N, C-alpha and C positions, 0 to 999 in steps of 0.2 A: 710784154714780158709773154712768149711760148713756154711749152709745160718744158720743154725739155730745158730749158734754162733755171727755172724753179725745181727742177729735180737737181742739177748741180748744185744750186745754190745751198739747197738742204744739204746736199752729202758733204759739201764745205762747211756748212755751222754743225753740223754731228761730229765729222772728225776734231773740230777747234775745243769743242765741249770734251772728247773721249783723252786729248790730249792735254787739257789744263788740269786735268780730273787724276793724271797721272806723273810720275817722278822720274827725272831721268836715272841711271841707274847709280851714276854718281851721287844725287841727291838723295838718297833712298838710306834709314837706319835701318842697318840689319838688325831684325828682332833677338837674334842668337845674342850679339854682343850685349844688349840692356838686358838679358839674363845671366851674361855669361859673369857675373863678379860671383867668387871663389866664395865658400863659407867663413874663408876665416879674413877675406876683408870686409863683409858683413857684421864679424862680429867685433873688428877692430872699430868698424865705423860708431858702433852701437859706445863701447867702452870709452872712445874720447868723446862720446854726447852726454856720456854717465855722470851725474856730479857727485852723487855719492851709494852707497849700496844699499838697496831696498830686500830686505828679504822678502819670504811667501807671504805671513801674517801680516803686511804692510801694507798699504796703498796710498800713492800719491795723490792728491787735493788741490785744486787750483786754491788760494783765498777766497772767502767771501765779496763780493763787490759793491756791500749794501751800506759800507758806511761812508761818512763823510771825506771830500778830497784834504781834507785839514789831516788825515790822519798820514804816516811815514806809509812808502811802497813795502809789499809785503813780499816775499819770495814764496814760490809754492814750497808748501809742507808736508810735512808727512806722519799722519797720526796711525794709532793703534786700529788695524782694522778686525778686533778680536772681538768675541758677541758683548752685548754691553752688560749681561750679568756676571761677565766674568772680571768686571771692572768697577767697582763701588766707589770712587773717592774715599777712597783711602790713604792717608799722606804717607809717603813712602819716609820711613826713619833718618834715612843718611840725608837726602836730602832735603826734604821738610817739604816737597811739593810735590805737587798733586801729578799722579804717573800717566793720565788723559789729558793734562794739559797740554793745548798745543801751541806751536810758535805763533798764529794767528791772536789767541788769547792774550798768551802772554807780550805779544807787540801792543795792545791795548790797553794793559795792566801796565806796562813798562808808561806807555804813553800820558794815561788820566792820574801818574801817581811822581809822574817827573823823572824818571829813572832814568832817562836820555835824551840830551837835549843838545840838538844837533847846533854849529856855527850860526846859523840863521836866526837863532831863538835866545842869540845873546839878550836882548831886548825885547821881552816877550812885550807886544803891543795890548793896552789895557783901556778899554772902553767905559773905565767905572764911572759913575756920576757923583760925583763928592760934595755934592749941594748938601750941605750938613743939615738944612731947615727946608727942606724939600718935602712934599706930603706926606704920610705915611702910607703907604700901601697895602701894608698888612706882610704876610705871608705864604710860600706855598704848603700846603697842603695835603695829606696822604689820605686817597682810599684804602679800603682794604683788600687785604690779597686775596684773590680767589683761586681755590685747584685749577679752573681752567683758563688763567690768565695765563698768557703767551709773553713768556719773561726768559725766553733765550737769549745771549747776547745784552742782556742789561746789564748795570751796573746794580751791585748790592755791596750791603754794610753791615755792620751790626747797629739795629737801633738800639740808642744810650739812652737808660731811665733817667734822665736830666729835666733841664726846664729850657725852653724855647728862648733864643738870648737872637738879639738883629744888634750890631757893631757899625753905627753911621760913622765911624771915622774920627768920634769924639765924643759919643756917649753908648751906654746898650741902655735896650730898649725889651721889654717885654712881648709876644707877638700879638697882645693889643695895646700898643704903645704906650705902656706905663716904666714907667724908667725902673732902673735897679740904681744901686747907690757903691760900686766898688772902690777901694782905695785909689788913689793917681797912681797909685807904684803896681796897683793891678794891671792897669791897662797904659801903661809907659811905654814902652815900644812895641806896641798895637798896627797894624798897616793901618794904612789911609782910605782905602779902598771900604766898601759897604761887606758887611761877612756877615755870613746865617748861620748859626750852631747851634750848639746848646752847652748851657752851663753844667759841669758833669764833674761829682769824684770821683765815685767806682761803681760797680756791680754792684746792685741790694743795698746804694745809700740814697736814693729819691729823697727820703724825708729829711735825711740830715742835708740834702743840699737847699733843696726850698726852704730850713728855719733859715739855712745863711745869706740866701739874696733876695729873701723878700722883706727885710731887715731896709727901713728908709735911713740907715744913715750907714758910713763907710767903718767897717770894721775888720780884726786881721782873721777873722773866720774865711775869709775868700783865700786865706793861704793855702786854703784844703781844694779849693775851685780849678778847674782848669776849664777855658773857653775851646771848647772843639769844635774845629771850623768844617761844614761841609757843604758850603754854595758860597759861591758871589753873585747875587740878584742880577748886577748890573754891569758885571763882564762884557757881557754878549756872548751871542755864539750858544751853541749848543752846550749839553749838561757836560759833556766829554771835553769839550772845548773850555770850558772854564773851570774844571778840573783840572785840566793843564794851564792854564793860566793861576789856579790858586797855589800848586804846585813850584810854580816857579815865582810866587810871590814869597811863598813858605820856607825857600831853598835858603833863605840868610834870613829866618826867624831868629831873635836874641830873645825874646820872653820865654817862663818859663811857663809861663801861665794864659799861652794860647798855643793851639796844633791844630794840623790838618789832618782830618779824619781820616783814614786809607780808604781806599774802594776798592773791592775786584769784579772783574768782569762774570757774569753768572751762565756757565754753561748747556744748562738747563733746569728741569724741577727735583731733579735727582739732584744736582752739586747742590740745589739752596737749600734742601731738608739736610742734606749733610753738616752745611756750613752751620744751619739752625739750632739741630742739634748740639753742634760743637760749642756755638755761644750759649744756650738754656744750660747744658752741662755745668758750664764756667758760670751760671748765673744771673746770664743777660736775661733782657729781655724778650729782644727778637731783632729780624734783619729787617733793615730797609732796600728796597729793587726798586730802579729808575730807569727811565728809556733814556738810552744812551746821548740820543737826538732831538731831545725835548727842550723848549726853551723856557725858561722864571715864568712862572703864573703866579701870580698872587690871589691865588686862592685855591678852593679844592682840586685836586687834579687826577686824572687818572693814569697819568706821566710817571706818577710817582706810588709804592703801594707798599703798606705796614706788614708785616707778616709777623703774627705773636702766636704763642703758643696758649690757648685754651683749656681749662680745666672744668669737668661739669661736677656738682653737688647739689644737696638738698638741701632746701631749710623748709622749717613750719611757718606757717603766716600767725604773725601775732595780733597784727591792727594793720585796715588799710587806711592812707592817707588820703586826706581831697584834693584832687588835683586843683590847679589855678592855671589863668590866662586860657591857651589854644583847649585843655585837660578840665575846664572850667565846668562841673555838674558831673565830673567824672573820677575815676581812681585815678590820683598821679602817682601814687608807692605804695609800694610794699615794706610794714617795718618786719623783717622774720628774724628766724634763730636757726644755725643749720649744726651737725651734728657735734658742735666743737662747743658747744651752748655760746658763739660770739652773735652776738645781736649786729642788727645793720638794716640800711636799706635797699630797695632795690627800687632803681626809677625806670628804669629804661629797658629795652626789647620788646615792650607792650604793644600790641594792637590796638586803635580805637575800640573795635570788639572784646577783648582783652578787659580795655579800661572801665568797658558801659558792665561787663558783668566779670566783675575779679573772682577769681580763688578766694573761696570762703574762709575764713578763721579757722583754724585747727589742720586744713589742709597741709599737704606736702608739695611745694613745687622744685623743680630742676629748674638752674641758675647756671651761667657760668663766667668765669673769671680768668683774667691773666696772672694776678699773683696777689698777694697777699701784704700790706701792712705791717708794721713793727710789733704793731700789736694783734694780728693775726687776722683783721679783717679784709674780708678779699677786696681787690683795688677794683673799683668802676666795674661791680657785677653788674649781669644783663639776663633777664629774664627768660627763660627757654619755653616752656610749657608745663600743664600742672604735670605732677608726679604720676605715670602708668600707675589704674589700678586704684586710683583717689578720686 
């Protein structure tokens, strides 16, 4: 091929590329037609797409997607976008609902409490193990709540000051597998499923509850007791799924002596503090808060936390009590008297160093407690430190 032929071929290729990168006049899309749309047409389109009016103080937020697939689908929600300081979880007097309560939170609340069952859930599948003589595995126990605990979106309920109980479909057992002896009429209409809950009278009645349920024979005192259920250890699934199943079980409950403990989704620490204050003001013990995606564990777990209001007080040391077992040759407890003249023992809260070098008799120590018994003694007092300046 001569040089002239090569030049002509290159020109042909160049012209072909130029042509391939162009559009015919008929094929071109006029730019002015793309922007020609009138303001009125745009506004009409926006109005047709808009599903609800949103004012300047609100924003639209897509629902979170961190929850399990077993939750119903949730539409985008509108929440108040005003500064946090302006909303303090005060209950609305007319509706009784939290003004900051989002549709997302309400949907999960309805789910775990069985407020809305769809047609596909007419027969909730229960995977409960109903072998009544299976080996006892214990119960799930809570760790203590700490201020740095991440509890947003967890599920909370009032901590009942009752006696822990497991119903295995036939008999009632303590957390240590000892038997309770309720009358037959008390448990007559209980479900067949294995249930975890609390034997409870009312707030501030712990000692009365213990005196009734500890007797090794059936008696009429049980008429004042309720079995309040908060979990189904072998129903299967996450905590929120087990709550859903429990809500279905209790939908047809015929017994006045058993009930489902209602739960609520916790928005954040501020919400928890508000509920804690409400419960304590009513004479309650505190709150329980739990990971909605956690499985039942037959041990102490950080997936369930107990929140209790504690009080500090001082007492004078009257006597040192010798330790046993691991604390052999060390101080086991202090016998003290508080400023109300009540005498009692403090046996927990000490480090090994504290036990080797305990506070002197006559010195003052600071302790904490969560509530008092009917006789005025602190329940479960815990040593904190020597009193400052002593």
